[in-house]
N, C-alpha and C positions, 0 to 999 in steps of 0.2 A: 284380232282387233275389231273394235266396234265402232259404228257410227252413232252419234247421240245428238238429238235435238229435241229440246223440251222434255217430254216425258216418253219419248220414242227412243228405243236402242235396239240396233240390229248388229248382229255378229256378221261381219263382211270380210271378203277375200281382198288381197292386195289389188287385184284388177278392178275392184269396184270403188276403191278409195275417191278417185277423182270425181266420179259422178256423184257420190254422196256430198263431197266438198262443195261442188258448184251447187248443189241443193241445200246448202246452208248447215250441214250436219258437220260437228266436230268429231275428229278421228281420235280415238283413245286406244292405248295399248290395255293389256290385260290387268295391269296394276292401277290403272286409272289416270296416267299421265296423258295429257293432251299432246299428240303428236302433230296435229294440224288444225287449224281453226276454219269453220265453215265461211264460205263467201257470203258477203252481204252483212257481216257483223259490224255494228257500230256502237259507240259509247255516248250515252246522252251527254249534251253539252254541261249540264250542272255537275255532273259526276267528274267529267274531264277538268272543269274548272276547279272543283274541289281539290283534286289531285294536284293541280298545279300550284294551289295555295298551300297545300301541306308540304309540297316539295320545297317551296320558298322558305317556309317556317323551319323546316329541318336543316336547310343551308345555313340559316342565321344560327341556329343551335350549334351546328358543327363548327362554325367559324368562331363562336363563344367558347366552346370547349376546347378547341384547339388553341386560342389565345391564353386560356387559363392553364392549359398543359404546357405551353411553351414557357410561361411566366414561372410555373412551378419548377420546370426544369432548369431554367436560369437560376433560381435561388439555390438549387442543389448543387449546380455546377460551380458557383462562386465559392472561393476558399473561405474558411472560418476567420472571423476577425479576432485578433489577439489583444 
């Protein structure tokens, strides 16, 4: 496993993991998957706000698409007129 922070990368043992996390290092496995994030990390407010706005927009799109899907399913379920 590795401890990564900025341009620093150290190969560490399991026993050293908590110390590096307290120092703000991310712990990653050999494939690069983040196992644990370092302490003291925060997201800038502007970035957080942008994600909230994108989330609201995507929820609106989901509602519209679900309504269109339900409408289309209702048309297919109706028996044909003679």
